N, C-alpha and C positions, 0 to 999 in steps of 0.2 A: 553151497554153490552160489547163492546170491551175494555172498560177501566178496566174490571175485568178479563182480560185474565189469570192472574196468579192464581186466584181462580179456574178458570175452568181447568187449566193445573194441578194444584195440586190435585183437585178433581178427575180428570180423571186418574191420576197416582195412587191415593189411591184406586180407583175403580178397576183398572187393577191388582194391587198387591193383593187386597182383593179377587178378583175372582180367581186368581192363587192359593193363599193359600187355599181358600175354596175347590177348585177342588182337590188339593193334599190331603187334609184331608179327603174328600169324598172318594177318591180312597183307602186310607189307611183303613178307616172304612169298606168299601166294601170288601177289601181283607181279613180283619180279620173275617168278617161275612162268606165269602165263605170258608175260612179255617175251621171255626167251623162247617159249614154244611158238609164239606167233612169228617171231623173226626166223625161226628154224623151218617151220612148215607152212607159213602163210596162213591166210584166213581159211578156216575149215569150211567144208561144204554144208549145205543145209541152212544157211543163213537166209533171212527174208530177202536180202538184196541180190542173191546170186541168181544167175540166169542159166538156162539149159545149154546155151552155146558154149559155156565154159566147161561143160562136163566132158570127161574123157571116158571112152568105152574101149575095153580091150576086146578086139574081135578075133584075133588069132595069135596065140602064144608063139607059134613057130616062125612067124614071118616078121618079127621085129618089134613087137610091143604094142603100145597104145596108139590109137588113131582117133582123130576127132570125129564127132558125130556125123558131119556132113560128107565125109569121104566114103568112097566105095571100098568094100572089104577086099583084101588081097587074096588071090587064089593060092591054095596050098600046092606045093610041088611034091609029087609023090615019087 
């Protein structure tokens, strides 16, 4: 096994370079995916800069969907 040290050295270098290239490509693809998700859905909730005034609360499913926090709830019609 020691007589093939050059093969092991070259193989290890190729493995290290390949792993580095793979990692950089993985990060680039992940960043592109994250940018596309941000453009599609906007900035997600729970970030330190978000305020409570931007929060939407669903009060009544039957009367038309989401209302903002400051509005009065609509009455159900039976």
